[in-house]
A tleap script that builds the chain and sets N, CA, C and O, in Angstrom:
source leaprc.protein.ff14SB
mol = sequence {
  NMET ASN LYS VAL GLU ILE HIE LYS GLU ILE
  CYS ASN THR LEU HIE ASP THR TYR LYS ALA
  LYS ASN ALA ASP TYR GLY ASP SER PHE SER
  LYS VAL ARG GLN GLU TYR PRO LYS ALA ILE
  LEU ILE ARG LEU MET ASP LYS LEU GLU ARG
  LEU LYS ARG LEU TYR GLU ILE ASP TYR GLU
  PRO GLN VAL ASP GLU SER ILE ASN ASP THR
  LEU LEU ASP LEU ALA ASN TYR ALA ILE LEU
  GLU LEU ILE GLU ARG GLU ALA CGLU
}
set mol.1.N position { -45.533 -49.099 -18.179 }
set mol.1.CA position { -46.075 -48.531 -16.963 }
set mol.1.C position { -45.957 -47.106 -17.686 }
set mol.1.O position { -45.102 -46.798 -18.516 }
set mol.2.N position { -47.067 -46.246 -17.163 }
set mol.2.CA position { -47.164 -44.907 -17.349 }
set mol.2.C position { -46.469 -44.090 -16.157 }
set mol.2.O position { -46.017 -44.518 -15.095 }
set mol.3.N position { -46.518 -42.925 -16.604 }
set mol.3.CA position { -45.674 -41.835 -15.650 }
set mol.3.C position { -46.456 -41.920 -14.335 }
set mol.3.O position { -45.762 -41.983 -13.321 }
set mol.4.N position { -47.774 -41.932 -14.186 }
set mol.4.CA position { -48.611 -41.992 -12.938 }
set mol.4.C position { -48.129 -43.068 -12.184 }
set mol.4.O position { -47.791 -42.916 -11.011 }
set mol.5.N position { -48.056 -44.432 -12.921 }
set mol.5.CA position { -47.687 -45.352 -12.270 }
set mol.5.C position { -46.237 -45.272 -11.664 }
set mol.5.O position { -46.104 -45.425 -10.449 }
set mol.6.N position { -45.225 -45.055 -12.409 }
set mol.6.CA position { -43.838 -44.639 -12.045 }
set mol.6.C position { -43.595 -43.936 -10.838 }
set mol.6.O position { -42.778 -44.228 -9.964 }
set mol.7.N position { -44.508 -42.832 -10.881 }
set mol.7.CA position { -44.460 -41.772 -9.887 }
set mol.7.C position { -44.689 -42.550 -8.474 }
set mol.7.O position { -43.940 -42.501 -7.499 }
set mol.8.N position { -45.952 -43.307 -8.603 }
set mol.8.CA position { -46.343 -43.956 -7.373 }
set mol.8.C position { -45.353 -45.052 -6.891 }
set mol.8.O position { -45.208 -45.375 -5.712 }
set mol.9.N position { -44.749 -45.538 -7.857 }
set mol.9.CA position { -43.586 -46.593 -7.601 }
set mol.9.C position { -42.399 -46.005 -6.792 }
set mol.9.O position { -41.768 -46.643 -5.950 }
set mol.10.N position { -42.156 -44.662 -7.159 }
set mol.10.CA position { -40.859 -44.085 -6.741 }
set mol.10.C position { -41.303 -43.329 -5.403 }
set mol.10.O position { -40.428 -43.043 -4.586 }
set mol.11.N position { -42.629 -43.001 -5.157 }
set mol.11.CA position { -42.995 -42.641 -3.924 }
set mol.11.C position { -43.122 -43.759 -2.845 }
set mol.11.O position { -43.017 -43.553 -1.636 }
set mol.12.N position { -43.335 -44.844 -3.366 }
set mol.12.CA position { -43.479 -46.037 -2.346 }
set mol.12.C position { -42.035 -46.549 -2.043 }
set mol.12.O position { -41.831 -47.249 -1.051 }
set mol.13.N position { -40.999 -46.185 -2.934 }
set mol.13.CA position { -39.585 -46.306 -2.628 }
set mol.13.C position { -39.039 -45.503 -1.784 }
set mol.13.O position { -38.263 -45.927 -0.928 }
set mol.14.N position { -39.378 -44.142 -1.901 }
set mol.14.CA position { -39.167 -43.292 -0.866 }
set mol.14.C position { -39.674 -43.593 0.527 }
set mol.14.O position { -38.926 -43.419 1.489 }
set mol.15.N position { -40.916 -44.039 0.683 }
set mol.15.CA position { -41.573 -44.339 1.859 }
set mol.15.C position { -40.670 -45.485 2.579 }
set mol.15.O position { -40.337 -45.448 3.763 }
set mol.16.N position { -40.285 -46.659 1.518 }
set mol.16.CA position { -39.527 -47.613 2.416 }
set mol.16.C position { -38.325 -47.078 2.773 }
set mol.16.O position { -37.798 -47.468 3.815 }
set mol.17.N position { -37.753 -46.181 2.034 }
set mol.17.CA position { -36.492 -45.614 2.365 }
set mol.17.C position { -36.257 -45.056 3.478 }
set mol.17.O position { -35.232 -45.148 4.154 }
set mol.18.N position { -37.549 -44.245 3.767 }
set mol.18.CA position { -37.637 -43.270 5.005 }
set mol.18.C position { -37.695 -44.235 6.355 }
set mol.18.O position { -37.015 -44.206 7.381 }
set mol.19.N position { -38.759 -45.083 5.949 }
set mol.19.CA position { -39.020 -45.949 7.153 }
set mol.19.C position { -37.625 -46.750 7.554 }
set mol.19.O position { -37.273 -46.784 8.733 }
set mol.20.N position { -37.003 -47.266 6.717 }
set mol.20.CA position { -35.699 -47.859 7.175 }
set mol.20.C position { -34.702 -47.135 7.788 }
set mol.20.O position { -34.267 -47.437 8.899 }
set mol.21.N position { -34.230 -46.013 7.013 }
set mol.21.CA position { -33.399 -45.025 7.534 }
set mol.21.C position { -33.855 -44.471 9.044 }
set mol.21.O position { -33.063 -44.132 9.923 }
set mol.22.N position { -35.277 -44.459 9.140 }
set mol.22.CA position { -35.715 -43.742 10.324 }
set mol.22.C position { -35.689 -44.797 11.433 }
set mol.22.O position { -35.699 -44.450 12.614 }
set mol.23.N position { -35.656 -46.047 11.073 }
set mol.23.CA position { -35.243 -47.120 12.233 }
set mol.23.C position { -34.067 -47.150 12.479 }
set mol.23.O position { -33.847 -47.576 13.612 }
set mol.24.N position { -33.020 -46.830 11.800 }
set mol.24.CA position { -31.459 -46.657 12.044 }
set mol.24.C position { -31.196 -45.531 12.762 }
set mol.24.O position { -30.587 -45.650 13.826 }
set mol.25.N position { -31.628 -44.200 12.282 }
set mol.25.CA position { -31.290 -43.085 12.678 }
set mol.25.C position { -32.058 -42.548 13.666 }
set mol.25.O position { -31.454 -41.772 14.406 }
set mol.26.N position { -33.392 -42.760 13.933 }
set mol.26.CA position { -34.028 -42.431 14.744 }
set mol.26.C position { -34.541 -41.030 13.929 }
set mol.26.O position { -34.415 -40.846 12.718 }
set mol.27.N position { -35.134 -40.118 14.875 }
set mol.27.CA position { -35.708 -38.934 14.334 }
set mol.27.C position { -34.429 -37.813 14.317 }
set mol.27.O position { -34.540 -36.700 14.830 }
set mol.28.N position { -33.419 -38.206 13.762 }
set mol.28.CA position { -32.319 -37.150 13.773 }
set mol.28.C position { -32.442 -36.197 12.823 }
set mol.28.O position { -31.633 -35.273 12.907 }
set mol.29.N position { -33.287 -36.162 11.876 }
set mol.29.CA position { -33.511 -34.967 11.188 }
set mol.29.C position { -34.153 -33.726 11.878 }
set mol.29.O position { -33.755 -32.567 11.763 }
set mol.30.N position { -35.285 -34.191 12.663 }
set mol.30.CA position { -35.796 -33.236 13.372 }
set mol.30.C position { -35.105 -32.554 14.556 }
set mol.30.O position { -35.276 -31.386 14.904 }
set mol.31.N position { -34.180 -33.589 15.203 }
set mol.31.CA position { -33.386 -33.106 16.407 }
set mol.31.C position { -32.503 -32.109 15.748 }
set mol.31.O position { -32.437 -31.009 16.295 }
set mol.32.N position { -31.797 -32.310 14.642 }
set mol.32.CA position { -30.869 -31.523 14.184 }
set mol.32.C position { -31.472 -30.218 13.658 }
set mol.32.O position { -30.835 -29.176 13.810 }
set mol.33.N position { -32.652 -30.213 13.052 }
set mol.33.CA position { -33.428 -28.955 12.765 }
set mol.33.C position { -33.768 -28.281 13.739 }
set mol.33.O position { -33.814 -27.060 13.593 }
set mol.34.N position { -34.104 -28.864 15.004 }
set mol.34.CA position { -34.378 -27.832 16.235 }
set mol.34.C position { -33.132 -27.183 16.559 }
set mol.34.O position { -33.319 -26.015 16.899 }
set mol.35.N position { -31.833 -27.568 16.572 }
set mol.35.CA position { -30.925 -27.017 16.789 }
set mol.35.C position { -30.354 -25.875 15.545 }
set mol.35.O position { -29.831 -24.779 15.749 }
set mol.36.N position { -30.593 -26.417 14.462 }
set mol.36.CA position { -30.143 -25.661 13.121 }
set mol.36.C position { -31.388 -25.564 12.229 }
set mol.36.O position { -31.556 -26.416 11.356 }
set mol.37.N position { -32.161 -24.691 12.383 }
set mol.37.CA position { -33.440 -24.592 11.570 }
set mol.37.C position { -33.320 -24.700 10.225 }
set mol.37.O position { -34.205 -25.243 9.564 }
set mol.38.N position { -32.032 -24.112 9.583 }
set mol.38.CA position { -31.853 -24.261 8.339 }
set mol.38.C position { -30.829 -25.289 7.708 }
set mol.38.O position { -30.193 -25.137 6.665 }
set mol.39.N position { -30.809 -26.384 8.583 }
set mol.39.CA position { -29.910 -27.518 8.321 }
set mol.39.C position { -30.250 -28.132 7.103 }
set mol.39.O position { -29.360 -28.721 6.490 }
set mol.40.N position { -31.624 -28.083 6.560 }
set mol.40.CA position { -31.944 -28.488 5.399 }
set mol.40.C position { -31.196 -27.905 4.172 }
set mol.40.O position { -31.015 -28.626 3.191 }
set mol.41.N position { -30.799 -26.754 4.192 }
set mol.41.CA position { -29.999 -26.141 3.180 }
set mol.41.C position { -28.536 -27.031 3.090 }
set mol.41.O position { -28.142 -27.561 2.051 }
set mol.42.N position { -28.001 -27.067 4.063 }
set mol.42.CA position { -26.690 -28.097 4.086 }
set mol.42.C position { -26.867 -29.352 3.566 }
set mol.42.O position { -26.042 -29.794 2.767 }
set mol.43.N position { -27.967 -30.087 3.955 }
set mol.43.CA position { -28.259 -31.446 3.563 }
set mol.43.C position { -28.655 -31.354 2.027 }
set mol.43.O position { -28.339 -32.292 1.295 }
set mol.44.N position { -29.222 -30.439 1.597 }
set mol.44.CA position { -29.593 -30.492 0.033 }
set mol.44.C position { -28.195 -30.072 -0.508 }
set mol.44.O position { -27.747 -30.759 -1.426 }
set mol.45.N position { -27.596 -29.231 -0.141 }
set mol.45.CA position { -26.227 -28.772 -0.785 }
set mol.45.C position { -25.269 -29.931 -0.937 }
set mol.45.O position { -24.549 -30.025 -1.932 }
set mol.46.N position { -25.255 -30.913 0.158 }
set mol.46.CA position { -24.318 -32.040 0.264 }
set mol.46.C position { -24.732 -33.027 -0.918 }
set mol.46.O position { -23.908 -33.522 -1.687 }
set mol.47.N position { -26.069 -33.250 -0.972 }
set mol.47.CA position { -26.546 -33.932 -2.077 }
set mol.47.C position { -26.531 -33.558 -3.432 }
set mol.47.O position { -26.524 -34.385 -4.344 }
set mol.48.N position { -26.525 -32.204 -3.615 }
set mol.48.CA position { -26.512 -31.694 -4.831 }
set mol.48.C position { -24.842 -31.707 -5.458 }
set mol.48.O position { -24.468 -31.947 -6.606 }
set mol.49.N position { -24.045 -31.359 -4.254 }
set mol.49.CA position { -22.713 -31.633 -4.860 }
set mol.49.C position { -22.457 -33.220 -5.187 }
set mol.49.O position { -21.955 -33.518 -6.271 }
set mol.50.N position { -22.724 -33.989 -4.468 }
set mol.50.CA position { -22.737 -35.532 -4.718 }
set mol.50.C position { -23.285 -35.733 -6.352 }
set mol.50.O position { -22.615 -36.333 -7.193 }
set mol.51.N position { -24.405 -35.218 -6.583 }
set mol.51.CA position { -25.077 -35.358 -7.701 }
set mol.51.C position { -24.107 -34.901 -8.912 }
set mol.51.O position { -23.755 -35.583 -9.874 }
set mol.52.N position { -23.750 -33.485 -8.589 }
set mol.52.CA position { -22.787 -32.930 -9.881 }
set mol.52.C position { -21.742 -33.766 -9.879 }
set mol.52.O position { -21.428 -34.114 -11.017 }
set mol.53.N position { -20.865 -34.369 -8.726 }
set mol.53.CA position { -19.823 -35.247 -9.004 }
set mol.53.C position { -20.288 -36.692 -9.852 }
set mol.53.O position { -19.630 -37.235 -10.739 }
set mol.54.N position { -21.441 -37.081 -9.379 }
set mol.54.CA position { -21.879 -38.375 -10.066 }
set mol.54.C position { -21.857 -38.364 -11.792 }
set mol.54.O position { -21.561 -39.316 -12.514 }
set mol.55.N position { -22.295 -36.886 -12.244 }
set mol.55.CA position { -22.730 -36.501 -13.413 }
set mol.55.C position { -21.324 -36.197 -14.218 }
set mol.55.O position { -21.407 -36.000 -15.430 }
set mol.56.N position { -20.173 -36.158 -13.645 }
set mol.56.CA position { -18.817 -35.787 -14.230 }
set mol.56.C position { -18.535 -37.202 -14.931 }
set mol.56.O position { -18.745 -38.310 -14.439 }
set mol.57.N position { -18.021 -36.910 -16.169 }
set mol.57.CA position { -17.784 -37.933 -16.951 }
set mol.57.C position { -16.689 -38.965 -16.626 }
set mol.57.O position { -16.946 -40.159 -16.784 }
set mol.58.N position { -15.662 -38.632 -16.247 }
set mol.58.CA position { -14.638 -39.419 -15.702 }
set mol.58.C position { -14.717 -39.783 -14.315 }
set mol.58.O position { -13.760 -40.447 -13.918 }
set mol.59.N position { -15.633 -39.514 -13.459 }
set mol.59.CA position { -15.604 -39.652 -11.988 }
set mol.59.C position { -16.035 -41.010 -11.763 }
set mol.59.O position { -17.013 -41.513 -12.317 }
set mol.60.N position { -15.216 -41.641 -10.866 }
set mol.60.CA position { -15.268 -43.020 -10.411 }
set mol.60.C position { -15.853 -42.981 -8.879 }
set mol.60.O position { -14.961 -42.759 -8.059 }
set mol.61.N position { -17.014 -43.132 -8.381 }
set mol.61.CA position { -17.312 -42.941 -6.948 }
set mol.61.C position { -16.647 -43.977 -6.277 }
set mol.61.O position { -16.428 -45.064 -6.813 }
set mol.62.N position { -16.354 -43.729 -5.265 }
set mol.62.CA position { -15.686 -44.846 -4.178 }
set mol.62.C position { -16.775 -45.232 -3.360 }
set mol.62.O position { -16.304 -46.033 -2.553 }
set mol.63.N position { -18.054 -45.073 -3.133 }
set mol.63.CA position { -19.042 -45.487 -2.554 }
set mol.63.C position { -20.181 -45.831 -3.402 }
set mol.63.O position { -20.527 -45.018 -4.259 }
set mol.64.N position { -20.756 -46.851 -3.279 }
set mol.64.CA position { -21.837 -47.469 -4.039 }
set mol.64.C position { -23.064 -46.647 -3.997 }
set mol.64.O position { -23.988 -47.142 -3.351 }
set mol.65.N position { -23.269 -45.499 -4.546 }
set mol.65.CA position { -24.331 -44.608 -4.368 }
set mol.65.C position { -24.527 -44.054 -5.878 }
set mol.65.O position { -23.649 -43.437 -6.481 }
set mol.66.N position { -25.742 -44.347 -6.374 }
set mol.66.CA position { -25.971 -43.973 -8.009 }
set mol.66.C position { -26.493 -42.568 -7.792 }
set mol.66.O position { -26.578 -41.931 -6.742 }
set mol.67.N position { -26.810 -42.247 -8.983 }
set mol.67.CA position { -27.442 -40.839 -9.275 }
set mol.67.C position { -29.000 -41.071 -8.669 }
set mol.67.O position { -29.486 -40.256 -7.885 }
set mol.68.N position { -29.720 -42.256 -9.112 }
set mol.68.CA position { -30.852 -42.511 -8.761 }
set mol.68.C position { -30.916 -42.276 -7.191 }
set mol.68.O position { -31.620 -41.419 -6.656 }
set mol.69.N position { -30.135 -43.104 -6.579 }
set mol.69.CA position { -29.939 -42.894 -4.966 }
set mol.69.C position { -29.999 -41.648 -4.445 }
set mol.69.O position { -30.727 -41.343 -3.500 }
set mol.70.N position { -29.093 -40.735 -5.154 }
set mol.70.CA position { -28.840 -39.383 -4.627 }
set mol.70.C position { -30.153 -38.506 -4.964 }
set mol.70.O position { -30.437 -37.623 -4.155 }
set mol.71.N position { -30.878 -38.662 -5.966 }
set mol.71.CA position { -32.182 -37.987 -6.385 }
set mol.71.C position { -33.189 -38.416 -5.101 }
set mol.71.O position { -33.677 -37.641 -4.279 }
set mol.72.N position { -33.348 -39.802 -5.166 }
set mol.72.CA position { -33.948 -40.215 -3.910 }
set mol.72.C position { -33.705 -39.536 -2.328 }
set mol.72.O position { -34.584 -39.126 -1.570 }
set mol.73.N position { -32.594 -39.557 -2.158 }
set mol.73.CA position { -32.198 -38.749 -0.952 }
set mol.73.C position { -32.666 -37.351 -1.036 }
set mol.73.O position { -33.275 -36.945 -0.046 }
set mol.74.N position { -32.492 -36.483 -2.085 }
set mol.74.CA position { -33.084 -35.182 -2.250 }
set mol.74.C position { -34.350 -34.967 -1.918 }
set mol.74.O position { -34.725 -34.050 -1.187 }
set mol.75.N position { -35.175 -35.939 -2.527 }
set mol.75.CA position { -36.646 -35.876 -2.520 }
set mol.75.C position { -37.157 -36.395 -1.045 }
set mol.75.O position { -38.226 -36.057 -0.536 }
set mol.76.N position { -36.309 -37.173 -0.528 }
set mol.76.CA position { -36.917 -37.644 0.840 }
set mol.76.C position { -36.450 -36.323 1.919 }
set mol.76.O position { -37.138 -36.076 2.909 }
set mol.77.N position { -35.445 -35.680 1.655 }
set mol.77.CA position { -35.013 -34.567 2.565 }
set mol.77.C position { -35.876 -33.484 2.428 }
set mol.77.O position { -36.194 -32.837 3.426 }
set mol.78.N position { -36.350 -33.169 1.184 }
set mol.78.CA position { -37.547 -32.167 1.000 }
set mol.78.C position { -38.804 -32.621 1.529 }
set mol.78.O position { -39.565 -31.731 1.907 }
set mol.79.N position { -39.171 -33.764 1.633 }
set mol.79.CA position { -40.461 -34.314 2.193 }
set mol.79.C position { -40.039 -34.249 3.657 }
set mol.79.O position { -40.905 -33.731 4.363 }
set mol.80.N position { -39.035 -34.602 4.245 }
set mol.80.CA position { -38.795 -34.495 5.621 }
set mol.80.C position { -38.837 -32.933 6.122 }
set mol.80.O position { -39.296 -32.650 7.229 }
set mol.81.N position { -38.421 -32.129 5.393 }
set mol.81.CA position { -38.632 -30.499 5.536 }
set mol.81.C position { -40.144 -30.300 5.754 }
set mol.81.O position { -40.675 -29.938 6.804 }
set mol.82.N position { -40.704 -30.575 4.675 }
set mol.82.CA position { -42.143 -30.338 4.704 }
set mol.82.C position { -42.869 -30.922 5.654 }
set mol.82.O position { -43.946 -30.411 5.962 }
set mol.83.N position { -42.412 -32.106 6.295 }
set mol.83.CA position { -43.059 -32.669 7.556 }
set mol.83.C position { -42.886 -31.797 8.776 }
set mol.83.O position { -43.813 -31.606 9.564 }
set mol.84.N position { -41.656 -31.260 8.924 }
set mol.84.CA position { -41.142 -30.346 9.881 }
set mol.84.C position { -41.862 -29.096 9.770 }
set mol.84.O position { -42.178 -28.508 10.804 }
set mol.85.N position { -42.140 -28.649 8.703 }
set mol.85.CA position { -43.018 -27.344 8.648 }
set mol.85.C position { -44.495 -27.523 8.872 }
set mol.85.O position { -45.145 -26.615 9.390 }
set mol.86.N position { -45.067 -28.684 8.493 }
set mol.86.CA position { -46.315 -28.895 8.989 }
set mol.86.C position { -46.517 -28.988 10.393 }
set mol.86.O position { -47.555 -28.652 10.963 }
set mol.87.N position { -45.458 -29.473 10.959 }
set mol.87.CA position { -45.559 -29.570 12.528 }
set mol.87.C position { -45.638 -28.310 13.262 }
set mol.87.O position { -46.300 -28.196 14.294 }
set mol.88.N position { -44.997 -27.410 12.756 }
set mol.88.CA position { -45.000 -26.135 13.391 }
set mol.88.C position { -46.238 -25.442 13.687 }
set mol.88.O position { -46.214 -24.341 14.236 }
savepdb mol mol.pdb
quit
C-alpha cells in the first residue's frame, strides 16, 4: 500500500471514529466550544500530554489507549475545530 492509500485508510478510520463517538456523545464538542471558544487548546494539550506519557520508555498505561489511538484523537479534534470554524 502506498502513502496515498494509507492516508485514505487513516481518514476513513477518523471518519468512522467520529461517527461512532458523535452517536455516543452527541455534538458535545460544539456545545463546549460555544461556552469556551478556546476549549480546543485544552483538548489538544490533554492528548499531547497523553502522547508524551505513552512515549516514555517505562510507562505502563492503565487504560487501553495506544499511541496510534491518541494520534487519531488529535487529528479528529483538529478536524472538529476546522468544522466549527467553517460554520462561523
